[in-house]
VOLUMGU-121507 format. One record per residue: residue in three letters; y, x negated, z negated of N, C-alpha, C in turn. Coordinates in steps of 0.1 Angstrom, whole numbers, always signed. Example, Ala and Ser with C-alpha at 12.3 -4.5 7.8 and 13.67 -1.06 7.14 Angstrom:
% residues 2
REC_ALA_-57_-132_-78_-45_-123_-78_-33_-132_-78
REC_SER_-22_-128_-71_-11_-137_-71_+0_-129_-79
//
This chain:
% residues 382
REC_MET_+197_+72_-32_+190_+83_-39_+184_+82_-52
REC_ALA_+191_+93_-58_+189_+94_-74_+175_+90_-79
REC_ARG_+172_+85_-89_+161_+81_-96_+150_+94_-96
REC_GLY_+138_+92_-94_+129_+102_-94_+130_+112_-83
REC_THR_+139_+112_-72_+140_+124_-62_+132_+118_-51
REC_VAL_+130_+129_-41_+124_+125_-31_+131_+129_-18
REC_ALA_+125_+125_-6_+134_+125_+7_+131_+142_+15
REC_SER_+140_+141_+24_+140_+152_+32_+127_+157_+37
REC_GLU_+120_+147_+42_+105_+149_+46_+97_+156_+36
REC_ASP_+100_+153_+24_+91_+159_+13_+95_+171_+11
REC_ARG_+109_+175_+13_+115_+191_+10_+105_+197_+22
REC_LEU_+107_+192_+33_+99_+201_+46_+84_+204_+41
REC_HIS_+78_+193_+34_+63_+194_+29_+62_+206_+19
REC_ARG_+72_+208_+10_+74_+215_+0_+72_+229_+6
REC_TRP_+81_+230_+14_+84_+244_+23_+70_+248_+29
REC_LEU_+64_+241_+38_+54_+241_+45_+40_+244_+34
REC_ARG_+42_+239_+22_+32_+243_+12_+31_+257_+8
REC_ARG_+47_+262_+5_+48_+277_+5_+45_+285_+17
REC_ALA_+50_+282_+28_+49_+291_+40_+34_+290_+47
REC_ALA_+27_+279_+47_+16_+278_+53_+1_+276_+46
REC_SER_+1_+265_+35_-10_+262_+29_-5_+253_+17
REC_ALA_-14_+255_+8_-12_+245_-6_-20_+234_-4
REC_ARG_-27_+231_+9_-33_+219_+13_-26_+209_+18
REC_ILE_-15_+216_+22_-2_+204_+27_+1_+196_+17
REC_GLY_+2_+184_+20_+11_+171_+11_+6_+164_+5
REC_ASP_-10_+162_+8_-21_+151_+4_-19_+146_+17
REC_ASP_-28_+130_+17_-33_+122_+26_-40_+130_+37
REC_GLY_-47_+140_+31_-58_+145_+39_-59_+162_+33
REC_ALA_-64_+170_+41_-67_+184_+38_-81_+187_+36
REC_VAL_-86_+190_+24_-98_+193_+21_-101_+207_+22
REC_LEU_-111_+210_+32_-116_+220_+38_-131_+226_+34
REC_GLU_-130_+235_+23_-141_+239_+14_-150_+247_+24
REC_ARG_-142_+255_+32_-151_+265_+40_-160_+259_+48
REC_LEU_-155_+245_+53_-164_+240_+65_-175_+228_+56
REC_GLY_-177_+232_+44_-186_+223_+37_-181_+212_+32
REC_ARG_-170_+211_+26_-164_+201_+19_-159_+188_+27
REC_VAL_-153_+191_+38_-147_+179_+44_-132_+178_+45
REC_VAL_-128_+166_+47_-114_+165_+49_-109_+160_+60
REC_VAL_-98_+165_+67_-91_+163_+78_-77_+156_+78
REC_THR_-76_+145_+85_-62_+140_+86_-56_+137_+99
REC_VAL_-44_+135_+104_-37_+134_+115_-27_+127_+114
REC_ASP_-27_+115_+123_-16_+107_+125_-14_+101_+140
REC_ALA_-1_+98_+142_+3_+95_+157_+10_+82_+159
REC_HIS_+10_+76_+170_+17_+66_+173_+24_+68_+187
REC_HIS_+37_+69_+187_+47_+69_+197_+55_+58_+204
REC_ALA_+53_+55_+215_+58_+43_+219_+76_+45_+216
REC_GLY_+81_+32_+213_+97_+33_+208_+99_+37_+193
REC_VAL_+89_+43_+187_+91_+48_+172_+77_+37_+165
REC_HIS_+66_+40_+168_+56_+33_+160_+52_+20_+166
REC_VAL_+54_+16_+178_+48_+5_+186_+56_+4_+196
REC_ARG_+60_-8_+201_+65_-11_+213_+59_-7_+226
REC_SER_+68_-1_+235_+61_+3_+248_+54_-6_+256
REC_ASP_+56_-18_+253_+47_-28_+260_+35_-35_+251
REC_LEU_+33_-30_+241_+20_-32_+233_+8_-31_+239
REC_ASP_+0_-41_+238_-14_-40_+246_-22_-28_+240
REC_PRO_-27_-18_+251_-31_-7_+246_-43_-11_+235
REC_ARG_-53_-20_+238_-61_-24_+226_-56_-24_+214
REC_LEU_-45_-30_+212_-36_-32_+198_-34_-19_+196
REC_VAL_-28_-12_+204_-23_+4_+198_-34_+12_+194
REC_ALA_-46_+12_+202_-58_+21_+197_-62_+16_+184
REC_ARG_-65_+2_+183_-69_-1_+170_-60_-1_+157
REC_ARG_-48_-1_+158_-37_+2_+151_-38_+16_+146
REC_LEU_-35_+24_+155_-38_+39_+155_-49_+43_+145
REC_LEU_-62_+39_+148_-74_+40_+141_-71_+36_+128
REC_ALA_-65_+26_+126_-67_+19_+112_-56_+27_+103
REC_VAL_-44_+31_+109_-37_+38_+99_-43_+52_+95
REC_ASN_-49_+59_+102_-56_+71_+102_-69_+68_+89
REC_LEU_-75_+57_+92_-84_+54_+84_-80_+50_+70
REC_SER_-66_+45_+69_-60_+45_+57_-58_+57_+49
REC_ASP_-57_+68_+54_-56_+82_+50_-68_+85_+44
REC_LEU_-78_+83_+52_-93_+85_+45_-96_+80_+35
REC_ALA_-92_+67_+34_-94_+57_+21_-89_+65_+7
REC_ALA_-75_+67_+11_-68_+73_-1_-74_+86_-6
REC_MET_-81_+95_+2_-87_+106_-2_-104_+101_-7
REC_GLY_-107_+89_-5_-120_+86_-10_-131_+91_+1
REC_ALA_-126_+91_+12_-135_+101_+24_-142_+91_+31
REC_ARG_-154_+95_+35_-161_+87_+45_-161_+92_+58
REC_PRO_-157_+82_+68_-153_+86_+82_-163_+93_+92
REC_ARG_-164_+103_+96_-174_+109_+106_-169_+112_+120
REC_TYR_-159_+120_+121_-156_+123_+135_-142_+121_+139
REC_ALA_-141_+119_+152_-125_+117_+156_-124_+126_+165
REC_PHE_-108_+128_+169_-103_+137_+182_-91_+131_+184
REC_LEU_-90_+130_+198_-79_+120_+203_-69_+129_+213
REC_SER_-58_+131_+210_-48_+138_+220_-40_+124_+227
REC_LEU_-41_+122_+240_-35_+107_+244_-26_+113_+258
REC_ALA_-12_+112_+255_-5_+114_+267_+2_+98_+271
REC_ALA_+2_+97_+283_+7_+84_+288_+14_+85_+303
REC_PRO_+18_+73_+306_+24_+74_+320_+9_+73_+330
REC_PRO_+9_+77_+342_-2_+76_+352_-7_+61_+350
REC_ASP_+1_+53_+351_-3_+39_+352_-9_+31_+341
REC_TYR_-6_+39_+328_-14_+33_+317_-28_+31_+317
REC_ASP_-29_+18_+312_-45_+14_+312_-52_+23_+301
REC_HIS_-56_+36_+304_-64_+43_+296_-75_+39_+292
REC_ARG_-85_+32_+300_-98_+27_+298_-98_+16_+286
REC_ARG_-87_+9_+287_-86_-3_+278_-82_+3_+264
REC_PHE_-73_+12_+263_-72_+19_+250_-84_+25_+248
REC_LEU_-90_+34_+254_-104_+41_+247_-114_+31_+245
REC_SER_-116_+22_+253_-127_+11_+251_-124_+6_+237
REC_ALA_-112_+1_+233_-108_-5_+220_-110_+3_+209
REC_LEU_-106_+20_+211_-108_+28_+199_-124_+30_+196
REC_ILE_-132_+32_+208_-144_+36_+204_-152_+24_+200
REC_ASP_-149_+12_+203_-155_-1_+198_-150_-1_+182
REC_ALA_-137_+0_+176_-133_+0_+167_-139_+10_+157
REC_ALA_-140_+23_+163_-145_+35_+157_-160_+33_+154
REC_ARG_-168_+27_+163_-182_+25_+159_-183_+14_+147
REC_ALA_-174_+6_+144_-176_-4_+135_-176_+3_+118
REC_HIS_-170_+18_+118_-169_+23_+108_-179_+38_+108
REC_ASP_-189_+35_+118_-198_+45_+120_-190_+59_+123
REC_LEU_-182_+59_+130_-173_+70_+133_-173_+73_+146
REC_GLU_-178_+88_+151_-177_+91_+165_-164_+97_+171
REC_LEU_-159_+92_+181_-150_+99_+187_-156_+112_+197
REC_ALA_-154_+123_+191_-160_+134_+197_-153_+142_+207
REC_GLY_-140_+140_+210_-134_+151_+218_-118_+147_+218
REC_GLY_-110_+155_+225_-97_+154_+227_-92_+160_+240
REC_ASP_-80_+153_+242_-73_+160_+252_-63_+148_+261
REC_LEU_-64_+148_+273_-55_+137_+283_-45_+145_+289
REC_SER_-31_+140_+289_-20_+144_+295_-12_+133_+300
REC_ARG_-3_+137_+307_+7_+128_+312_+20_+128_+306
REC_LEU_+28_+117_+301_+41_+120_+298_+48_+103_+304
REC_PRO_+62_+103_+303_+67_+91_+307_+64_+80_+298
REC_CYS_+61_+83_+288_+61_+71_+277_+46_+76_+267
REC_LEU_+40_+66_+261_+29_+68_+253_+30_+77_+242
REC_SER_+23_+86_+240_+22_+92_+227_+7_+98_+224
REC_ALA_+3_+91_+214_-13_+91_+211_-16_+97_+196
REC_THR_-22_+109_+194_-25_+113_+182_-37_+115_+178
REC_LEU_-43_+109_+167_-56_+110_+164_-59_+119_+152
REC_THR_-69_+126_+152_-74_+135_+139_-88_+129_+138
REC_LEU_-88_+127_+124_-100_+123_+118_-107_+133_+107
REC_ILE_-120_+133_+108_-125_+144_+100_-137_+132_+90
REC_GLY_-134_+135_+76_-143_+128_+67_-150_+136_+58
REC_THR_-161_+131_+52_-168_+138_+44_-170_+129_+29
REC_ARG_-177_+135_+19_-177_+128_+6_-189_+118_+6
REC_TYR_-186_+104_+0_-198_+97_+0_-208_+103_-10
REC_PRO_-221_+98_-11_-231_+103_-20_-227_+99_-33
REC_ARG_-227_+109_-41_-223_+106_-54_-207_+107_-58
REC_GLY_-202_+108_-47_-187_+109_-48_-179_+121_-46
REC_ARG_-165_+120_-48_-156_+133_-47_-145_+126_-39
REC_PHE_-136_+137_-35_-126_+135_-26_-113_+132_-38
REC_VAL_-106_+120_-37_-93_+116_-44_-82_+122_-36
REC_THR_-73_+128_-47_-62_+132_-45_-51_+128_-51
REC_ARG_-37_+132_-46_-24_+124_-54_-20_+131_-68
REC_GLY_-30_+143_-70_-27_+151_-82_-34_+148_-94
REC_ALA_-40_+138_-96_-49_+134_-110_-45_+125_-116
REC_ALA_-33_+119_-115_-28_+107_-123_-24_+112_-136
REC_ARG_-25_+107_-146_-24_+114_-162_-12_+100_-168
REC_PRO_-6_+108_-179_+1_+99_-187_-9_+87_-195
REC_GLY_-3_+76_-193_-12_+65_-200_-20_+58_-191
REC_SER_-24_+63_-179_-32_+58_-169_-25_+45_-164
REC_THR_-31_+36_-158_-28_+23_-155_-23_+26_-139
REC_LEU_-12_+21_-134_-9_+21_-119_-14_+7_-113
REC_TRP_-22_+13_-103_-23_-2_-94_-23_-1_-82
REC_ILE_-21_-17_-76_-19_-15_-61_-29_-23_-55
REC_GLY_-37_-18_-45_-48_-22_-37_-46_-39_-29
REC_GLY_-32_-43_-28_-30_-54_-21_-15_-61_-20
REC_SER_-13_-72_-14_+0_-76_-14_+11_-65_-5
REC_LEU_+25_-68_-9_+33_-58_-3_+44_-67_+4
REC_GLY_+50_-59_+14_+60_-67_+23_+56_-74_+34
REC_GLN_+46_-79_+36_+44_-86_+47_+43_-76_+60
REC_ALA_+40_-66_+61_+40_-59_+74_+54_-54_+78
REC_ALA_+65_-53_+68_+76_-53_+70_+83_-65_+77
REC_ALA_+79_-73_+71_+85_-90_+76_+81_-90_+90
REC_GLY_+67_-85_+91_+61_-89_+106_+68_-78_+115
REC_LEU_+75_-67_+114_+83_-58_+119_+95_-66_+124
REC_ARG_+103_-72_+113_+114_-77_+117_+111_-90_+126
REC_LEU_+100_-96_+126_+98_-107_+136_+94_-103_+149
REC_ILE_+87_-91_+149_+85_-85_+162_+97_-81_+168
REC_GLU_+109_-75_+161_+118_-73_+166_+129_-85_+173
REC_ARG_+125_-96_+166_+131_-109_+171_+123_-116_+181
REC_GLY_+114_-109_+188_+107_-116_+197_+91_-118_+197
REC_ALA_+85_-119_+182_+73_-123_+181_+64_-112_+188
REC_ARG_+52_-119_+193_+42_-108_+200_+28_-114_+199
REC_LEU_+19_-105_+203_+3_-113_+205_+2_-110_+222
REC_GLU_-4_-121_+225_-9_-121_+241_-19_-124_+240
REC_GLY_-31_-118_+240_-42_-118_+239_-47_-121_+222
REC_ARG_-53_-131_+223_-55_-138_+209_-43_-147_+206
REC_ARG_-33_-152_+213_-21_-159_+211_-13_-153_+204
REC_LEU_-8_-159_+193_+8_-152_+186_+19_-160_+191
REC_VAL_+27_-153_+196_+40_-161_+201_+52_-158_+189
REC_LEU_+57_-168_+183_+66_-163_+174_+79_-168_+179
REC_PRO_+90_-163_+174_+104_-167_+177_+107_-182_+176
REC_GLY_+113_-190_+188_+116_-205_+189_+125_-209_+175
REC_ASP_+133_-202_+171_+142_-205_+159_+132_-204_+146
REC_LEU_+122_-202_+144_+112_-203_+133_+111_-215_+129
REC_PRO_+113_-222_+115_+107_-237_+113_+92_-234_+114
REC_PRO_+88_-246_+116_+73_-245_+117_+66_-244_+102
REC_ARG_+73_-249_+91_+68_-246_+78_+67_-232_+73
REC_LEU_+71_-223_+83_+70_-211_+80_+60_-202_+88
REC_ALA_+55_-211_+99_+46_-205_+108_+33_-197_+102
REC_ARG_+29_-203_+90_+15_-194_+87_+21_-181_+82
REC_ALA_+31_-183_+73_+36_-170_+67_+39_-158_+79
REC_ALA_+46_-165_+89_+49_-155_+99_+38_-150_+108
REC_ALA_+28_-159_+109_+17_-153_+115_+9_-141_+107
REC_GLN_+8_-144_+92_+3_-137_+84_+11_-120_+86
REC_ALA_+24_-121_+87_+32_-110_+86_+31_-103_+100
REC_VAL_+33_-109_+111_+27_-101_+124_+17_-96_+125
REC_ARG_+4_-101_+120_-10_-96_+119_-11_-85_+113
REC_ARG_-4_-87_+100_-3_-74_+91_+4_-62_+96
REC_GLN_+15_-64_+104_+19_-53_+110_+14_-48_+122
REC_LEU_+8_-55_+129_+2_-51_+141_-15_-47_+139
REC_GLN_-20_-53_+131_-36_-49_+126_-38_-49_+112
REC_PRO_-33_-37_+108_-36_-31_+93_-52_-33_+90
REC_THR_-54_-33_+78_-70_-31_+74_-70_-20_+64
REC_PRO_-76_-8_+67_-80_+3_+57_-87_-1_+47
REC_GLN_-82_+2_+35_-91_-1_+23_-102_+11_+20
REC_LEU_-115_+14_+29_-122_+23_+28_-130_+18_+18
REC_GLU_-133_+6_+16_-144_+5_+4_-140_+7_-10
REC_LEU_-125_+3_-9_-119_+9_-24_-117_+21_-26
REC_GLY_-115_+27_-15_-115_+43_-15_-127_+49_-21
REC_ALA_-137_+44_-14_-150_+50_-18_-154_+48_-32
REC_TRP_-148_+35_-40_-152_+32_-53_-143_+41_-59
REC_LEU_-129_+45_-58_-124_+53_-66_-129_+70_-65
REC_GLY_-134_+71_-53_-142_+84_-54_-152_+86_-65
REC_ARG_-158_+75_-68_-171_+76_-77_-166_+76_-91
REC_ARG_-151_+73_-96_-146_+73_-107_-143_+90_-110
REC_ARG_-144_+91_-122_-141_+106_-127_-129_+106_-128
REC_TYR_-117_+100_-131_-104_+102_-130_-97_+91_-123
REC_SER_-91_+95_-113_-85_+88_-105_-77_+96_-95
REC_ALA_-63_+89_-89_-55_+94_-82_-52_+84_-68
REC_ALA_-47_+89_-59_-43_+77_-49_-35_+82_-37
REC_ILE_-27_+72_-33_-19_+74_-17_-21_+60_-13
REC_ASP_-18_+62_+3_-19_+51_+8_-2_+47_+10
REC_VAL_-1_+33_+10_+13_+30_+10_+16_+28_+24
REC_SER_+25_+37_+31_+27_+34_+46_+43_+38_+46
REC_ASP_+48_+45_+39_+63_+48_+41_+71_+39_+32
REC_GLY_+64_+31_+22_+72_+21_+12_+67_+26_-3
REC_LEU_+64_+14_-11_+58_+16_-22_+66_+29_-32
REC_GLY_+80_+27_-30_+90_+33_-36_+88_+48_-36
REC_ILE_+89_+51_-21_+90_+67_-18_+72_+73_-21
REC_ASP_+64_+67_-16_+49_+68_-19_+48_+68_-33
REC_LEU_+50_+62_-42_+50_+64_-58_+56_+77_-61
REC_ALA_+66_+79_-57_+74_+91_-61_+66_+102_-56
REC_ARG_+61_+102_-45_+54_+114_-40_+40_+115_-49
REC_LEU_+34_+105_-54_+21_+106_-61_+24_+109_-73
REC_CYS_+35_+107_-82_+40_+111_-93_+44_+125_-93
REC_ALA_+49_+128_-82_+56_+145_-80_+41_+153_-80
REC_SER_+32_+147_-72_+20_+156_-73_+11_+155_-85
REC_SER_+14_+148_-92_+6_+146_-105_+14_+153_-118
REC_GLY_+27_+156_-115_+37_+160_-124_+38_+148_-137
REC_VAL_+35_+137_-132_+41_+126_-141_+51_+117_-135
REC_GLY_+56_+107_-144_+65_+97_-139_+57_+84_-139
REC_ALA_+63_+71_-138_+59_+58_-140_+69_+49_-142
REC_ASP_+62_+39_-150_+72_+27_-152_+64_+13_-146
REC_VAL_+73_+10_-135_+66_-1_-128_+73_-17_-134
REC_GLU_+64_-27_-135_+71_-40_-137_+71_-48_-127
REC_VAL_+86_-51_-124_+88_-56_-111_+81_-74_-110
REC_GLU_+81_-77_-121_+75_-91_-120_+60_-93_-117
REC_LYS_+53_-83_-117_+39_-80_-115_+37_-74_-98
REC_LEU_+47_-70_-93_+45_-68_-77_+37_-79_-71
REC_PRO_+28_-76_-63_+20_-89_-58_+27_-91_-42
REC_ILE_+38_-99_-44_+48_-102_-34_+42_-118_-31
REC_PRO_+36_-120_-21_+33_-136_-15_+46_-145_-17
REC_LYS_+44_-156_-24_+51_-170_-23_+55_-171_-9
REC_SER_+47_-171_+0_+49_-174_+15_+58_-164_+20
REC_LEU_+59_-151_+15_+67_-141_+20_+79_-143_+16
REC_VAL_+83_-146_+2_+99_-150_-3_+106_-160_+6
REC_ALA_+97_-171_+11_+104_-182_+18_+105_-176_+35
REC_LEU_+98_-170_+37_+100_-162_+53_+109_-154_+52
REC_SER_+112_-143_+39_+121_-135_+41_+137_-140_+37
REC_ARG_+137_-151_+32_+150_-159_+31_+154_-164_+45
REC_HIS_+145_-168_+52_+147_-174_+65_+152_-163_+73
REC_LEU_+148_-152_+71_+152_-137_+80_+165_-133_+74
REC_GLY_+168_-138_+62_+182_-130_+57_+179_-117_+50
REC_ILE_+164_-113_+47_+163_-101_+40_+157_-102_+26
REC_ASP_+159_-94_+15_+156_-96_+2_+142_-93_+2
REC_PRO_+132_-101_-4_+118_-98_-6_+115_-87_-11
REC_LEU_+121_-81_-21_+119_-70_-29_+122_-58_-20
REC_ASP_+133_-60_-12_+135_-48_-1_+123_-46_+8
REC_LEU_+116_-58_+13_+105_-55_+19_+91_-50_+10
REC_ALA_+91_-54_-1_+81_-51_-9_+81_-36_-14
REC_VAL_+92_-30_-19_+93_-18_-23_+98_-7_-12
REC_GLY_+106_-11_-3_+108_-2_+7_+105_-3_+20
REC_GLY_+99_-14_+21_+96_-20_+37_+86_-10_+45
REC_GLY_+74_-6_+37_+63_+2_+41_+53_-5_+52
REC_GLU_+45_+2_+56_+33_-1_+67_+23_-11_+59
REC_ASP_+24_-11_+45_+16_-22_+41_+0_-15_+42
REC_TYR_-3_-2_+41_-15_+4_+41_-26_-2_+30
REC_VAL_-21_-4_+19_-29_-7_+8_-28_+8_+0
REC_LEU_-37_+9_-11_-36_+19_-18_-30_+16_-31
REC_ALA_-21_+27_-35_-17_+27_-47_-26_+39_-56
REC_PHE_-29_+37_-69_-38_+45_-75_-38_+44_-89
REC_SER_-42_+53_-97_-42_+53_-111_-57_+55_-117
REC_LEU_-60_+46_-126_-72_+46_-134_-71_+46_-148
REC_PRO_-77_+51_-157_-78_+52_-172_-77_+36_-177
REC_PRO_-66_+35_-188_-64_+24_-192_-75_+12_-193
REC_ARG_-88_+17_-197_-100_+7_-197_-106_+6_-188
REC_VAL_-103_+9_-175_-110_+8_-165_-104_-1_-153
REC_ARG_-109_-10_-147_-105_-20_-138_-114_-20_-127
REC_PRO_-107_-18_-114_-113_-22_-104_-122_-33_-101
REC_PRO_-132_-37_-93_-136_-51_-91_-129_-61_-87
REC_VAL_-130_-71_-91_-124_-83_-87_-119_-86_-71
REC_ALA_-130_-82_-64_-133_-83_-50_-122_-76_-42
REC_PHE_-119_-66_-47_-107_-57_-41_-94_-64_-40
REC_GLY_-93_-72_-48_-79_-80_-50_-67_-72_-53
REC_CYS_-69_-61_-63_-59_-53_-68_-49_-58_-79
REC_THR_-39_-53_-80_-28_-59_-92_-25_-46_-99
REC_ALA_-25_-46_-112_-21_-36_-122_-5_-40_-121
REC_ILE_+5_-29_-119_+19_-32_-116_+25_-22_-129
REC_GLY_+19_-14_-135_+28_-3_-144_+17_+6_-151
REC_ARG_+27_+16_-156_+20_+25_-164_+24_+40_-160
REC_PHE_+17_+50_-160_+21_+64_-156_+25_+69_-172
REC_ARG_+34_+80_-171_+37_+85_-183_+43_+101_-180
REC_ALA_+47_+108_-192_+47_+123_-190_+59_+126_-184
REC_THR_+71_+117_-186_+81_+124_-182_+84_+117_-166
REC_ALA_+92_+128_-161_+91_+123_-146_+104_+113_-142
REC_GLY_+100_+107_-130_+107_+96_-126_+101_+83_-124
REC_VAL_+106_+77_-114_+100_+61_-115_+108_+52_-120
REC_VAL_+107_+45_-129_+114_+35_-133_+110_+19_-132
REC_TRP_+120_+11_-126_+116_-1_-123_+119_-9_-134
REC_THR_+113_-19_-141_+118_-26_-152_+114_-41_-147
REC_THR_+122_-50_-156_+121_-61_-157_+122_-68_-171
REC_SER_+119_-78_-175_+121_-84_-188_+134_-83_-194
REC_ARG_+145_-80_-185_+158_-79_-190_+163_-63_-192
REC_GLY_+152_-52_-188_+153_-41_-188_+152_-33_-176
REC_ALA_+155_-20_-176_+151_-11_-166_+165_-11_-154
REC_VAL_+160_-10_-142_+169_-6_-132_+167_+3_-124
REC_ASP_+178_+13_-121_+172_+25_-113_+174_+24_-97
REC_LEU_+161_+22_-90_+160_+19_-76_+158_+34_-70
REC_GLY_+155_+46_-74_+152_+57_-69_+140_+57_-62
REC_ALA_+137_+61_-50_+126_+61_-44_+127_+56_-30
REC_PRO_+127_+44_-29_+133_+38_-15_+119_+37_-5
REC_GLY_+124_+39_+7_+110_+39_+17_+116_+46_+29
REC_TRP_+107_+50_+37_+109_+56_+52_+107_+71_+50
REC_ASP_+117_+78_+56_+118_+90_+57_+120_+96_+71
REC_HIS_+111_+101_+76_+111_+103_+92_+123_+113_+95
REC_LEU_+128_+122_+87_+137_+132_+88_+150_+128_+85
REC_ASN_+152_+115_+78_+163_+112_+71_+171_+100_+75
REC_GLN_+164_+92_+82_+169_+79_+88_+167_+77_+101
REC_ARG_+176_+66_+105_+172_+64_+121_+165_+50_+122
REC_PRO_+159_+51_+133_+148_+38_+133_+157_+25_+130
REC_GLY_+151_+16_+122_+154_+3_+118_+167_+5_+108
REC_ALA_+168_+17_+101_+178_+17_+90_+172_+11_+78
REC_PRO_+180_+4_+71_+174_-3_+58_+170_+7_+49
REC_SER_+159_+6_+43_+155_+15_+30_+163_+15_+20
REC_ILE_+169_+1_+13_+175_-2_+2_+187_-11_+6
REC_SER_+196_-6_+1_+208_-15_+3_+206_-29_-2
REC_ALA_+211_-40_+5_+210_-51_+0_+212_-57_-14
REC_PRO_+227_-54_-15_+231_-58_-27_+225_-53_-40
REC_GLN_+218_-39_-36_+212_-31_-48_+197_-39_-52
REC_VAL_+192_-42_-43_+178_-47_-44_+179_-62_-49
REC_GLY_+190_-68_-43_+191_-85_-47_+194_-86_-60
REC_THR_+202_-79_-67_+206_-78_-77_+194_-78_-88
REC_ILE_+185_-68_-85_+174_-70_-93_+165_-84_-90
REC_TRP_+161_-87_-78_+154_-97_-74_+162_-112_-81
REC_ASN_+173_-114_-81_+179_-123_-88_+178_-124_-102
REC_ASN_+177_-114_-108_+174_-111_-122_+159_-110_-128
REC_VAL_+149_-113_-117_+138_-114_-121_+133_-128_-127
REC_PRO_+130_-129_-140_+128_-143_-144_+116_-150_-135
REC_GLY_+121_-164_-133_+110_-173_-124_+115_-170_-111
REC_ARG_+122_-161_-106_+123_-161_-93_+138_-167_-85
REC_ARG_+138_-175_-77_+149_-183_-73_+158_-175_-68
REC_ARG_+173_-176_-64_+183_-167_-63_+182_-165_-48
REC_PHE_+184_-152_-43_+185_-152_-30_+200_-150_-25
REC_ARG_+204_-155_-16_+219_-156_-11_+217_-146_+0
REC_ARG_+229_-139_+2_+230_-127_+10_+234_-133_+25
REC_PRO_+226_-122_+36_+228_-127_+50_+245_-129_+53
REC_GLY_+246_-138_+63_+261_-140_+65_+263_-155_+62
REC_LEU_+256_-159_+54_+256_-173_+50_+250_-181_+60
REC_ARG_+256_-196_+65_+250_-204_+73_+236_-208_+67
REC_SER_+227_-211_+78_+214_-213_+75_+212_-226_+65
REC_SER_+221_-235_+66_+221_-244_+57_+225_-241_+41
REC_GLU_+232_-228_+39_+235_-226_+29_+225_-218_+20
REC_ILE_+217_-214_+25_+204_-205_+20_+194_-213_+16
REC_SER_+190_-214_+1_+182_-221_-5_+168_-217_-5
REC_THR_+159_-224_+0_+146_-220_+4_+137_-226_-3
REC_PRO_+125_-220_-9_+114_-229_-14_+107_-236_-9
REC_ALA_+99_-248_-12_+88_-252_-5_+77_-243_+2
REC_ASN_+72_-244_+14_+65_-236_+19_+49_-239_+13
REC_ASP_+44_-227_+11_+31_-228_+8_+20_-230_+15
REC_GLY_+21_-228_+30_+13_-230_+39_+14_-242_+50
REC_LEU_+7_-245_+59_+6_-255_+67_+12_-253_+82
REC_PRO_+21_-260_+89_+24_-256_+101_+13_-254_+111
REC_ILE_+13_-246_+121_+1_-242_+131_+8_-244_+143
REC_GLY_+2_-253_+153_+4_-253_+168_+17_-260_+170
REC_ARG_+23_-259_+182_+35_-268_+188_+45_-258_+191
REC_SER_+58_-263_+187_+70_-255_+189_+73_-257_+206
REC_ARG_+76_-243_+211_+83_-245_+225_+98_-247_+225
REC_SER_+103_-244_+234_+117_-247_+235_+124_-234_+231
REC_ARG_+117_-223_+236_+122_-208_+231_+113_-201_+224
REC_ASP_+103_-201_+223_+89_-194_+214_+83_-205_+208
REC_GLN_+74_-200_+201_+62_-210_+194_+50_-199_+197
REC_THR_+39_-208_+200_+27_-201_+203_+17_-208_+192
REC_TYR_+9_-197_+187_+0_-204_+176_-13_-195_+174
//
């Protein structure tokens, strides 16, 4: 994908904006005629977003969390939810609904209605309605300005690593986390964090509310990957961005874990997606509260396109990430040689050696966590 371009999903969004409504294309739609409310919709389909055997309670909580992340990006306060749930007759509907109701109440959110139907596999669609916080406004993707600072609301790449571990057999059994048996104990903590980040994302509603009280800010939730979502933010605002690769918040423990998995850590951070943190703009002299754990990673500029820079110069990455209309499930978002070249040239980073080498040939740094639990013959439980 060429620098600054957007994916086929975004071309469909542009057509819909022309054919249906200019409200399409943000994390939610602001409906002035209903008294300034914002509406967002998201879905979980078995085999696409979640495994078909995932505990219904986890599915419900995850579905709510990713929807709330959209409201967070809009600076909106959650108010009402409407659920369309289609599942096999033997699906544990009550377990799903109880978890959804309990999680919604924690955010003062009311499940006000919906629809139930039958399908051979699970398909759950949740619609949320939010309002403005007192003295707040709705945040959109279109308010980033040249010279503004680009911030990210949390660490990147862990959820994508968690997905790779789930594909290798990691799973939650009640409160127990079972990890693949071939995982070294020294990586257990990093792996546990990654799997939980994938299955139990945390929407940044407090950060979104804070941004809504700022006069100048734009935001997007990083769900499809920082690369593609940042390109969308820039396109909506009519700006470009320079991103400093060295400043990307990639946990050291993730670097070690990704090497064990044979995946480039920068691939996970830039194109992995499902981080559900906010990427946002603020004026140069404005900083978010330290408690939010945000990191400044670059700056917006007048000319279009996203440029990824290191101390050795700029590298053209394009807009890597997930596009629902242009990729098969599991397809890599960035080619390994492309990103690995950048990672290996970032000062202070240890070189990443490509998949295909024997595990003894891959250099891994010391783990910064402590091993948890005991190893089983095939799986490890933590």
